[in-house]
N, C-alpha and C positions, 0 to 999 in steps of 0.2 A: 622361293621359286621351286616348283616341282620339277623332277627330271622329265626328259622327253619320254613320251609313251612308248617309243621303240624299245623292244626288249634287249637288254644287255646280253650280247652273245656269250659272254663268259659264263653266264648262268646256264645257257643251253648246252655249251660244250662240256660242262661238268656233270650233266645228267648221266644216270646209269644207262649204258647202251647194251641191248641184247643183240647178239649177232644173228642175222637172219640168213638162212641158207637160200641159195638160188633155187629157182623153180625146177630147172632141168640141168643142162650142161653149163659149164663155166661161162660160155658166151651167150647164154639165154637167161638173162636176169629176170627176176620177178618185177613186174610193173604194177605199181600201186597208185591209184587215184584217190586223192583226198578231196572230197566235195565239201567246200566251206572251210578251206585251210588257211584263209587269209586272216582269220581272227586270232583270238588269244590262245586257245588250246591248239588250233591247227598250226600256228606258227611254231609253237614249242614242239609239236609232234614232227613237223617237217624238219626242223633243226636237228632233231634226234635221228630221224630216219636217213637223212642225206649223208650222214657219216658212214653209213653201211654200204660197201661197194657192191653188194650182191643184188641191189634193187635199183630201179629207176622210178622217179617220182613225177607225178603230175598233180598240180593243184587246180581245182575247178571252183571258181568263186565269182560272184557277181561284182566284187570289188577287187581291185589290184592288191597284191601282197606287197607291203612295204619292204619286207625282208627277202622275199623270194619271187620277184617279178619274172625271172627267167624260167621259173617252173610253172607259171600261172597262165591258164586260159580263162578268159572272161566268159562266164555263162551263168544263167540263173537256173536253180534247181527246178523251176517251174517250166523250163524250156525243154520238153522231152526230146524234141528232134535234135537239139544241140547236144544233149547228154548222150544220145545214141551215137552221135558222130565222135564225141571225145572219148568214149569208153572202148573204142575199137582197140584191140590188142592188150587190154588191161587184164590183170590176173586177180586183183583184189581191190575192193572199194572200201574206204573209210568214210562214212557219212556223218559229218559234223554239222552241216547246214541246218539252221533252225531259227525260228522266232522264239526268243526266250525272255525278253525283258518284261518287267512287271506291268509296264504302262503302255503296251502295244495297243494301238487303235487303228481300225476297228478290230475287235477281238477275233473276227473271222480270219484274220491273217495267220493266227496260230495254226488253224486247221488247213488253210490254203498251203502254207509253206511246209509245215511239219508232216501233214498226212498226204497231200497231193504230191509233195516233193518226194516222199518215200515211194509212192506209186510210180512216179516217173523214173526214179532211180532203179527200181526193180525191173521195169520194162526195158530200160536201156541196158541193164546188165544181161537180161535174158536174150536180147537181140544180139549181143556180142559174145555170148557163151561165158560170161563171168559168173562164177558160182560161189565166191567168197565175199562176205560182207561183215564189216565191223560197224555197228550202229551205236551212237551215243544217245541214249534215252535220258532218264532222270529219276531220282528218288521221289520226285514230285508225283509220280504215279501212285504212291502210297497214301498221300494226303498228309494232314497235320496231326501232331500229337498222338502218333502211333507208338506202340510199345516195342521199340527196337526191331522193326520189321526186317525179316530176311527176304530173299528172292522169292520165297513161296507165299509171302503175305498177299492177301487179296488186294487188288487195286481199288483205290478209293480217292482219286484226285479231287482237290478242293477248288482248283482254278482252271481256266481255259488252257494255260500252258500244260499243266499236268494231264488234263483230259486229251489234249492233242497228241502228246507223247504216247499216252496209252493207246489211243486209236492207231498211231503209227506202229506200235508193237503188235496190236491185234492184226493189223494188215500183214505184218511179217509172219505171224503165227499161221495165218491162213495160207500165205504163200508157201511156207515150208511144208504144209500138209500135202501139197502137190509137187514139191521140188525137194524130195528127201535127199537127193545127192548134193544139195547145197550145204555150205558151211556158214552158219550165221552166229555171230557173237554180239550180244547186246550188253552194253556197259551202262549201268545206272549210277552215275556219280552224284554225290551230294554237291553242295555249293563249292565251286572251284575258285581258288585264290592263287595269287602269285605275282611276280614282278611284271609290271606293264599292264596289268588288268585295271579296268575302271568300272567294275561291277559292284555288286552289293557288299562284298566283304571290304573292298577298298573304301567305299563310301562310309561303311561302319567304322573302319579304322580311322579314317579322316575325322569323323565326328568325335570319336573318343579323344583323339589328340587335340582337337580344336578347343576343348574346354566348354563347348556348347552341347555336350552329350547329355541326353536325358535317359536314365535307366528306368524303363517301364517294367513293372513287376519286381519280384525279389531277386532276380538275377541268377537263380539256381537252375534255370532251364538249360539243358545241355544242347550243344550245337555240333553236329557232325560236319566236318569240312574236309576238303581234299586239296593238296598242293599240286599245282599244275605240272611240275616236273615229274611227280609220281604218276599222275594220270597219263601223261605221254608215254612213260615207261611201261605202264600196264597195257596200253593199247598195243605197243610194240611186242610185249609178251604174248598177247592174244594172237597176233599175227603169226608168231613163231610156234606157239605151243598148242593152240586150240584150232586144229585144222579140219575137224570133223564135227558134224552134228549141230545142234541148236543149243547155245549156252547163254546163260544170263548171270551177270555179276553186279552186285552193288560195289561201288568203290568209295571207301572212306579211309582217311588216315586217322589212326587212333593215337592217343586217347581223345575222347570227346571232351571239349572244354565247356564249362558253364560260362555264362556271360560274365560272371564275376571273375572267373579264371582268366578270361580273355582280356578284360580291362587291366587286371594285375600284370599280365604278361606284356602288354603294350607298354605300360608304365615302366616295367623293369628293363625292357630292351632299350627304350629310348631315354631312360633315366629321367622320367617325368612323373610328377605327382598328379594323379588324375582323380579329383574328387568326384564322387557319384552320389547323387540324391535319388532315391528310389520313389517313383510315382506309381500310384495304383493303376491296374490294367484298364479299369473303366475310364479313367481320365485320359489315358493314352489313346484308347479307341475313339473317345469323343473328339479329341484333337485330330485324329486321322480322318474322321468323317467330315470335320470342318474343312480340312485340306482337300478332300474329295469334292466338296461343294464348290470351293474356290477354283479348283482346276476345271470343273465343269462350266463355271460361269466365265472364266477367263480364256478357256481353251488352251491353257498352258499345262505342260507336264511338270509336276512338282516332285521334289525329292521325298516328301512325306505323304503317305496315304494310309487308309485303313488296312489295306492288304499288307503293306510293309510293317505296320505296327503288329498285326496279327502274326506275321511270320517271325518278327523279332521276338515275340513273347512265347512262341510255340516251342515245344520240345521237338527238335529235329535230329533224332538219334537213330542210327541205322546199323544193322548187323553186317559185319564184314568177314565172317568166319570163312565163307566160301573162297574169298580171295586169299586169305591167310593159309588155307589148306591147298591152294593151287600150286604152291611152290614159288610164287612171286615174292620178291623181297624189295620193298621200296628203297629208293636211294636216300631218302631223307625222312627223318622223324617229323612228326607234326610240329614240334617245337622248332626244329631247324628250318622247316619251310616258312613258318610264321616269322621267325627272326630274320631270315633272308629277305622276305618281303618288306618288313618294317624298315630294315636298314637301307634297302634299295629305294623305297618310296619316301621315307620320312627321316632318314638318318641325319640330314643337315639340320632338321628342326630339333632333333634330339640333342645334337651337339651344341647348337646355339643356346638351347635351354640349359644344358649342363654348364656352359661357360658363364 
C-alpha cells in the first residue's frame, strides 16, 4: 500500500528557511501571492514561507489546496479579471501555474495556460502596482541532448511544453524592456522530485522497484534532477536576495546521476536487487510508437509513449554554476533528497523485501 499523497509535514518543517525581511515597518508585512500553489512545488514553498513572520501569503489556484485551504482563493490564471481583484495589495508574485504533463491534449492548452496565463498575470500585476515576479520556467527551453547548457545557451525546445515556456519567457523579456523598474527572477528547474509527487521521477522509481523496468540504451546518459525541498528554498532565496533587475537561473542539484547510477542507488537504499537488461534505442522507440498508436485508437492516456522513451534516453544535463556562485546553499544533497524520497514513498516495500 502506497502512502497517502499528502506531503508529510515533518519534511517541510525541516527544510532550510531563509529569513525574509519585511517590506516596510514592522507592522507592514510583505504580501506574497503564489499563483498555482496547490500543487507539488507550491505546497512545499508555502509550507516553507508560512514559517516566516514577516510575510503574509495568498495562494491563488483553480483547485483547493489540501494543506493550506485557509490561504487559498480559487481562481484560474486565465481569468484576468479575477487575478486583478486578488492581486490588490500584493507586493510580490510567484507564478507556478502551468500545463506541464507530457500527454496534455489538445496541445494548444500548453500555450493557452503558459503564455496567456503569463500575459494575464502581468496585466493584473501592473493594474495593482506589483513590480516583483518570480517565474518558474523550465530547462525544457534548451531542448534535448545539449552539452551542459548554461543560462546563456540558445533556446531550442523540442516539444510544446518547452516552446510554451520559452514563449512565456519571451513575453517577460518584452515586458521588461518597457518596465525597467520591475524585478523579474526566472527559475529554470530541471525535473523536480520529492515526497508526495506523482510525476515522471516517481513513475520511473516505481518502475525500477517493480521489477518490470526496461533499460533502453546503455544507461550512461546523465540526468540532472532537483529535489523539491531545495527548489522551494531557492525560490525563497530569490525573494530575499534578488530584488533588482532581470535574472535567470538554472536549478539543478548536483551531481548528475547516470541511469545506471540511479538504478544502483534505488537498490542500495531499499536493499533490493534490481536486475537490468539493456534494450537498444531503436527497439525502445519502436515500442513507444506502438503505444502512441494504441493511445490514439483507444483515446486513453498511456504511461509509455515515444516522447517519454526519447526523454528517458536523452542526456539531460545542465549547468548550475550561476546558482552555486549566487551564495545559495541547498539544504540537502542530491543523494539525501533521493534517499528521503525513496524511504517516504517505498520504504515499506524495501523493508518487506529485506525481511
